[in-house]
C-alpha positions as a Python dict, from the first residue, in 0.01 Angstrom:
ca = {
    (1, 'X'): (0, 0, 0),
    (2, 'X'): (317, -1, 230),
    (3, 'X'): (549, 5, -98),
    (4, 'X'): (366, 305, -225),
    (5, 'X'): (408, 504, 113),
    (6, 'X'): (765, 398, 159),
    (7, 'X'): (835, 506, -215),
    (8, 'X'): (658, 830, -164),
    (9, 'X'): (864, 892, 170),
    (10, 'X'): (1194, 817, -4),
    (11, 'X'): (1106, 1043, -282),
    (12, 'X'): (1036, 1345, -68),
    (13, 'X'): (1327, 1283, 144),
    (14, 'X'): (1546, 1286, -178),
    (15, 'X'): (1381, 1592, -305),
    (16, 'X'): (1480, 1779, 10),
    (17, 'X'): (1836, 1678, -6),
    (18, 'X'): (1866, 1780, -360),
    (19, 'X'): (1693, 2115, -322),
    (20, 'X'): (1958, 2166, -10),
    (21, 'X'): (2255, 2095, -224),
    (22, 'X'): (2096, 2329, -492),
    (23, 'X'): (2051, 2607, -250),
    (24, 'X'): (2427, 2577, -130),
    (25, 'X'): (2547, 2619, -478),
    (26, 'X'): (2322, 2891, -590),
    (27, 'X'): (2418, 3101, -277),
    (28, 'X'): (2787, 3074, -368),
    (29, 'X'): (2891, 3359, -580),
    (30, 'X'): (3174, 3231, -816),
    (31, 'X'): (3374, 3412, -1074),
    (32, 'X'): (3618, 3243, -1322),
    (33, 'X'): (3808, 3408, -1596),
    (34, 'X'): (4111, 3261, -1807),
    (35, 'X'): (4281, 3474, -2071),
    (36, 'X'): (4532, 3347, -2311),
    (37, 'X'): (4724, 3602, -2533),
    (38, 'X'): (4982, 3531, -2821),
    (39, 'X'): (5150, 3768, -3023),
    (40, 'X'): (5438, 3754, -3259),
    (41, 'X'): (5645, 4047, -3459),
    (42, 'X'): (5935, 3995, -3717),
    (43, 'X'): (6190, 3940, -3409),
    (44, 'X'): (5973, 3800, -3119),
    (45, 'X'): (5703, 3574, -3008),
    (46, 'X'): (5506, 3656, -2698),
    (47, 'X'): (5246, 3435, -2503),
    (48, 'X'): (5078, 3464, -2181),
    (49, 'X'): (4797, 3279, -2004),
    (50, 'X'): (4615, 3394, -1687),
    (51, 'X'): (4341, 3219, -1482),
    (52, 'X'): (4153, 3402, -1206),
    (53, 'X'): (3897, 3202, -988),
    (54, 'X'): (3712, 3377, -721),
    (55, 'X'): (3427, 3237, -495),
    (56, 'X'): (3287, 3340, -162),
    (57, 'X'): (3569, 3187, 29),
    (58, 'X'): (3904, 3226, -178),
    (59, 'X'): (4053, 3424, -479),
    (60, 'X'): (4311, 3242, -689),
    (61, 'X'): (4537, 3351, -980),
    (62, 'X'): (4768, 3149, -1190),
    (63, 'X'): (4965, 3312, -1469),
    (64, 'X'): (5234, 3206, -1712),
    (65, 'X'): (5418, 3456, -1939),
    (66, 'X'): (5742, 3524, -2114),
    (67, 'X'): (6030, 3536, -1874),
    (68, 'X'): (6144, 3889, -2005),
    (69, 'X'): (5806, 4022, -1802),
    (70, 'X'): (5919, 3881, -1476),
    (71, 'X'): (6103, 4200, -1344),
    (72, 'X'): (5795, 4410, -1431),
    (73, 'X'): (5584, 4178, -1240),
    (74, 'X'): (5832, 4165, -949),
    (75, 'X'): (5829, 4528, -932),
    (76, 'X'): (5473, 4561, -910),
    (77, 'X'): (5452, 4293, -644),
    (78, 'X'): (5738, 4482, -427),
    (79, 'X'): (5532, 4801, -496),
    (80, 'X'): (5212, 4640, -335),
    (81, 'X'): (5353, 4395, -82),
    (82, 'X'): (5712, 4544, 15),
    (83, 'X'): (5929, 4300, 206),
    (84, 'X'): (5672, 4188, 465),
    (85, 'X'): (5637, 3823, 496),
    (86, 'X'): (5871, 3779, 190),
    (87, 'X'): (6113, 3500, 137),
    (88, 'X'): (6363, 3474, -162),
    (89, 'X'): (6547, 3194, -267),
    (90, 'X'): (6724, 3202, -602),
    (91, 'X'): (6492, 3327, -858),
    (92, 'X'): (6189, 3242, -642),
    (93, 'X'): (5987, 3532, -448),
    (94, 'X'): (5728, 3428, -202),
    (95, 'X'): (5515, 3644, 13),
    (96, 'X'): (5317, 3418, 266),
    (97, 'X'): (5104, 3531, 555),
    (98, 'X'): (4989, 3271, 812),
    (99, 'X'): (4707, 3339, 1066),
    (100, 'X'): (4635, 3066, 1331),
    (101, 'X'): (4823, 2809, 1132),
    (102, 'X'): (4629, 2871, 830),
    (103, 'X'): (4761, 3051, 494),
    (104, 'X'): (4588, 3385, 478),
    (105, 'X'): (4767, 3459, 139),
    (106, 'X'): (5056, 3341, -58),
    (107, 'X'): (5201, 3482, -373),
    (108, 'X'): (5479, 3288, -541),
    (109, 'X'): (5677, 3452, -831),
    (110, 'X'): (5941, 3257, -1025),
    (111, 'X'): (6066, 3330, -1376),
    (112, 'X'): (5776, 3344, -1626),
    (113, 'X'): (5499, 3227, -1347),
    (114, 'X'): (5302, 3382, -1087),
    (115, 'X'): (5063, 3213, -840),
    (116, 'X'): (4839, 3395, -584),
    (117, 'X'): (4602, 3244, -345),
    (118, 'X'): (4402, 3444, -98),
    (119, 'X'): (4150, 3295, 194),
    (120, 'X'): (3906, 3568, 212),
    (121, 'X'): (3766, 3434, 551),
    (122, 'X'): (4118, 3535, 705),
    (123, 'X'): (4186, 3846, 537),
    (124, 'X'): (4005, 4202, 540),
    (125, 'X'): (3806, 4302, 249),
    (126, 'X'): (4059, 4572, 188),
    (127, 'X'): (4340, 4318, 162),
    (128, 'X'): (4134, 4084, -75),
    (129, 'X'): (4045, 4398, -310),
    (130, 'X'): (4406, 4494, -310),
    (131, 'X'): (4496, 4137, -440),
    (132, 'X'): (4224, 4147, -686),
    (133, 'X'): (4351, 4477, -835),
    (134, 'X'): (4688, 4327, -821),
    (135, 'X'): (4573, 4024, -1027),
    (136, 'X'): (4416, 4266, -1273),
    (137, 'X'): (4743, 4475, -1302),
    (138, 'X'): (4964, 4154, -1342),
    (139, 'X'): (4717, 4054, -1624),
    (140, 'X'): (4769, 4385, -1818),
    (141, 'X'): (5151, 4356, -1786),
    (142, 'X'): (5203, 3996, -1896),
    (143, 'X'): (4949, 4045, -2197),
    (144, 'X'): (5108, 4356, -2314),
    (145, 'X'): (5326, 4355, -2645),
    (146, 'X'): (5605, 4566, -2453),
}
């Protein structure tokens, strides 16, 4: 009888723990998008890959593209972010904002590569939405045939 009782108690406790973990996962909104584009013409080949991940806490984007699109991406970044929080070393452009020793956002551009990370808990909704729009615009630039 004691074994049945203990088994029942253990089963109930496990059910509560699993339900609690399930509730945490279902409350979190997660969006993940990956796009790969390849195109070729008689004279050239173009390829790009972009991955965007977004959940309740953060937004991240990683993009690889032909180096000849770097200048267009850089122009867009300068237009949106300006020179604030910018450091440049060789061909690497990095915008980084630190709040209370935590990275609020970081944008890193090198030839043919862009990485963006935004901590939604540290930035305003307006700032996050700007980065989300920026990610969409970059995706359009790097996947275009021009």
